[in-house]
N, C-alpha and C positions, 0 to 999 in steps of 0.2 A: 282658332278657326276650325270648325268641323271639316274634316278632310274627306268624308265619304258622301256627303249630301250632293245631289246633282246641282249643277250650276245653271241658273237661267242665263239667257243670252239675248242680245238685241244687236241688230246690224245698223251700221251707218253707211248709206249708199249714195251714189251720185255719179256724174260723168267725170271724165278725165279733167283735172284742174278745177274741180268744183269746191275743193277745200275740205275733203273728207279727212285726210290725214291730220290736218291742223285741228279740226274739230275733235277727232278721236284723242289726240294727244292732250288737248286741254280738258276733255271730259274725264279721261283717266286720272289726270293730276287732281282735278277737283274732287272727284268721288273718293280717291285715295286719301286726300286731306281730310275728308269727312269720316274716315275710319273704315271705309269699305275695302274689302279685298277684291281687286279687279284683275281679271284675266283678259287677254286680248288675242284675237286671231286676225291676221292680215291675209287677204286673198290677193295674191300677186297677179294672177290672171295670165301669166306667160310661162311657157315651159322653159326649163333649163336654168332657173335662177340659182345662184350659189350663196350660201350663208357662211361658208367656210373660206378661209384665206388660202389661195393657191400657194403651194410651197410648204405649208404647215403639215405636220405629220398626219393629222386626221384627213386632210385633203388628199395626201399621197395614198392613204389607205383606200380611199374611194377610187382614185385614179388607177390603182392597181387591180380593182375589180370587186371590192367589197360593196354589196348592195345595201348594207345597213351599217352605219358607223355611229357609235356613241362617243361623245366628248365629255369627259368628266373632270371636274375640278372642285376643290372645296367651295361649297355654297352655290354651285351651278352645275347643271347637266343639260346637254343638248343631244339630239338625235337627228341624223340625216339618213333618209331611207328612200330608195328608188321605188316608185309605185306606178301602177297603170292608171292613166286617166286623171281626172280632177278629184281631189279628196272630197269626201262628203262632209260638209260643214257640221251637220248635226252629230256625226260620229266623232269629229274632232272635239266638239264641246262635251260630248258624253265622256271623253277621256280626260276632261279637265274638271273633276269634281272639287267641291270645297270653296269655290269662289262665291262672293255675294252677287257678282254680275260678271259676265264675259261680254266685252265690247268687240264686235266683229266688224272689220272694215272690208266692205265689199260683200261678195256672195249674195247678190241680188236674188238669185233663184233658190236660195237655201230654205225658204219657207219660214224664216225668222221674222218677228216684228221688226219693221225697218223705219229708220229716221232718214228722210230724203233731204239732201243738201242741194240747194240751187243758189248760185252766186251771181250777182249783177255783173261782175267783171268777166264772166265766162259767156261767150257768144252762144254756145250750145245750150247752156242753162237757160238763157233768155228765151230761146226757141221752145224748149221743153215747157217753160213756164207759160208761154202763150198757149200752147196746145192743152196744157193742164187746165188753164183758165177757161178756154173755149169748151172743153169737155164738162167742166163744172156748170157752165151756163146751160149747156144742152142737157144736163142731167144724166150724163153717161156714167154708169157705175164704174168704179175703179177696178172691179174684177174683170172688166171687159178689156179688149184691145183698144185703147183710147184712140190711136191714130187711125186704125181701120174704121172705127165707128164715126170719127169726124169726117173721113172721106165719104162715107155713105151719106152723111148729112150735107155734103156739098162744100165742106171746108177745104181750102187748099192745104196740101200736105206740107208741113214745115220741113225745112232742110236741116235734119238733125243726124247727119252721118259724118264721120271723119275717118282718119286713117286707122282707127281702132275698130272700125266696123259700123254696122247699122245700129244707131242708137234708139231705134223704135222699141227695142226690147228693154230700154233703160228709162222707161217712163214710170211715174208713180203707179202703184198697183194695189191690189187687194190687201197686201201685207203692210202698206204704208200706214204708220201710226202717228207720225208727226212730220212736219215740214220745218226745215231751218233755212231761212232765206231772207235776203234783203231786196228781193224783186217784188214790187207791188202786185203784179198779176198773180204771182205764186201765192202770196199771202192772202189775196182775195179768194183764190181758188180753194185754198185750205179752209177758209171760213165758210165758203159755199158747201164744201163737203163735210163740214163739222169736224175737221182734223185740227188738233193743236198746232199752232205755228209759233216759232221762236225766231228772234233776230240772230244774225250770224254771231254776234258777240255776247248773247245772253246765255253764258255758260251756267250761271246759277239756275236759271229757269229750266234749261235742258237737263241739267243734272238732277234737279228736283223731280222732274217728270220721270226720268229713268228710275230714280230711286223709289219713288212712290208706286209706280206701275209695274216695274219689272225686277227690281232687286230681290234677292232671296229673302223670304220671310225668316226671321230668326226663330230658333227652336229651343224651347225649354224641355229638359228631360226630368220628369218627376219620378222619383223612386219612393214607392209606398212602403214605409217601414213603421207604421203605427199600429199594426195588429197586436192582438193579445198573445199570440204564439202559444195557445193552450196545448195544442197537439205536439209542438216541438219541445215544450217544457222549459224553454228559455227564450230570450230574445232572438228572433231569426236574424236580425241585422248583425248581431254580435256572435252568433254561434260559429264555432270553428269550422272552416272548410279548407282543406289542403294547407293547414297550418296558419291560416289568417281568418279574420272575421269575414263572414260571407258578404257583407255589404261592400267590402273592398273589391271583391271579384266582380260584383254587379256594376259598380262604378266604372271599373276599367273596361268592361265589355260595352258600355254605352257612351263613354266619354268622347269617342271620335266623331259623334254626330251632335254633340250638345254645345249650344252657346252658353248655357248655364245648367247646373244640376240642382234641383230642389229635392230635398229629402224630407218627406213628411214623417214626423216622429214624435213620440211622447217621451223620449229619453235623450233629449238634446245634450245634456251634460256628458253622457257616456259616449256620444258620437263626435264631440268636439275635436278629437284627435284627427279626424278626417281633414280638417283645414291644414294641419301640419303635414299630413301624409300626401296631400295633393295641393301644394301651394299654387300650382299653375292652372288649377281648375277653379271655376266660379261655382263653389258649392255653398248652398244655403240650407240651414236646418230650420224647419218650420213646424211648429206644433199644430196638432189637429184643431180646427176651429169649432167643430161641433162636439157636443157631449155625447150625442147619439153614436152608437157603434154601427158600422156597416160600410159596405164598399162605396156607396154613393157619397156619404159625408167625406170619405177620404179623397174622392175625386174633386169634391167641392173645394177642399183645402188646397189641392194642387192647382186648380184653375185660378183661385184667388191669389195664390202666391206667385204664379208664373209671371215673369216680366215680358215674355215674348208672345207673339200671336199664335204660334203653334205649340202644342204641348204633347209630348210623348210620355206615356205613363207605363211604368213597369213595376212589378212587385219585387220586393227585396229577396224573396225566396226563389226567384226565377234564375236558377244557377246558370242557364245557358241563354240568358237574355241576349238578343241579337241586334247589333248595330246595323247589320245588313238588312234585317227586316224593317227597322225603323226608317232607314234610307229609302227602301222600296215604298213604304207607306207614305213617306214624305212626298216622293215623286207622284204617287197616285193621287194624293190629296190636292197637290198643287195643279195637276193636270185636269182633274175632274171638277174642282171647285166645291167638293163635298165638305160637310162639317166634321165628319168622323171617318176615319179609315181603320177598320177593325178586322182582325183575323177571325175567320169562320171555318171551323173544321168539324165536319160531320154535324152540321146544323147547330153547333155550340159556339157561341161567341166568346172571345177572350178580351175583356175590357182592360186587362192589365198588361197588354202588350199592344196597345192601340195608339192612334194619333188623333188629336182633337184640335179643332179651332177654338181657341180659348174663349172669345167673346160669346159666340153662339152657344157653346156648351156650358159656359158658366151660367148664362141666363136660364137654360133648360134645366141645369142641375139645381139651381136655387128654387125653381118652381117645383121640381119633383120632391126635394127635401122638405119644402114647406108643406107638401101634402102628406108627409110621413113616409114617402117611398125610400127604401134603402137599397134596392137592387139596381144594378147598372142598366138593365134593359129599359127602365123607365126613362133613361136619358135619351134613348133612340127615338122616342115619339116626337114627330114634328121636325126632325132634323134630317138632312141629306146624308145618307150613309153609304160609303163605299166599302165593300168587303174584300178582304184578301183571301182568295179561295185556296184550296189545297195545293193546286199547281204552283201558284205564286209563292205560297208558304215554303214549299219544298225548294223552289228556285233560290229563295233567300237562305234557307237552312236545310240542306239535303237530308239530314237525319231527323228533322222536325223536333228537335229537343227544346227549341226556344220557348215553347209554351208550357213546359213541364214546371210544376211547382213542387218544392220540397217542403212538405207540411209536417213531416215527422222525422225523428232521428233515422229511421230505417230508410225513408225516401232520400234523405240527405246522403246517407252512406252509399246508396245505389248510384246517386248522381256523382258522387266522388269517384266511384269505379269507372263510370263513363268518361268523366273528365280526365282521369289518369290515362285511360285508353286512347283518348283523342289528343292528348297533349295539353299542357297548361294554357296554350293560346286559345283553346276552345272553352 
């Protein structure tokens, strides 16, 4: 599981006793059984809760005055920290990378896409459902204050307050993406608004909706190792670098963001040792599909070979290939909906440390190659392109070494000096 990629999140919200916790529990179990890595966040909503047991050593540390306590054991780690105010949910999720999805219980005002739960057996839910239905009939946008808008139209204000405060702020809103309910009025309102609606026990349907719409797109990392290496004088993939083949360094630098690693190569037999060297990684060696030489045919092979919808491409001579940069590109691509996220430094693009949507880019690449185009710039025509500018590049790699190619023995030696100076982890 890639440990550096940002985790997408969706919240499950509703009133007290609406069944949120039961739904979240079943949803986590179902998605986990399908092979997804699921994180979770629970918004308690009340100050002063304890997750540590009074009398235990860690609890005594906090009682003695520690404002932050870590509890560590083999296979588990927990932290208890005193903070001011309510934690920012989005910041919490940002600190939870590497999950396919994070299910948040509560946090209505966090700005996350939200699944609203309304249960027939809950009096307050029935009142909310009635107001929700009336608003749908009146054509009141969910982005508005539904109750205030209903009052203005002469509807009686429903009684939806309890000992936990005014529930007017706990109505469906602009962030509501689905309804889970067994209340007929709620289901009709969802239909009126064009919002998907699921039954209380339809865990398969709810999980399918979450997985299809919000789960993290899987990422293939393609390492291009099919060049002729004329200037290097020998295979770049196998040339020695700090005592090992260069390809091993590149693999290790990008593995933390890869669901699979595709190596495009014309020397498959010589690289089979990588399967034994990295048995925990999903590495596939794929020969070039095109007889034509050039950057674009190499990208075409990568796109055709990739199993997953997003493809990061790096060259095997990028000594400082950066998982941080790929993770940043991944976040930018997912947020923007672009087809390509590509570094652009001083008006020069770098297609071999970029991120691509496989289907759109495969079709564009096939069209370009069929016209005899070999240069990657031909791929950009007609696609939505997001660029990683100099500032974002430096944020991911302060030394900006990640775009450096080692094309000659002299450049490789210079890169070795930099790597020795930065430490082997760089």
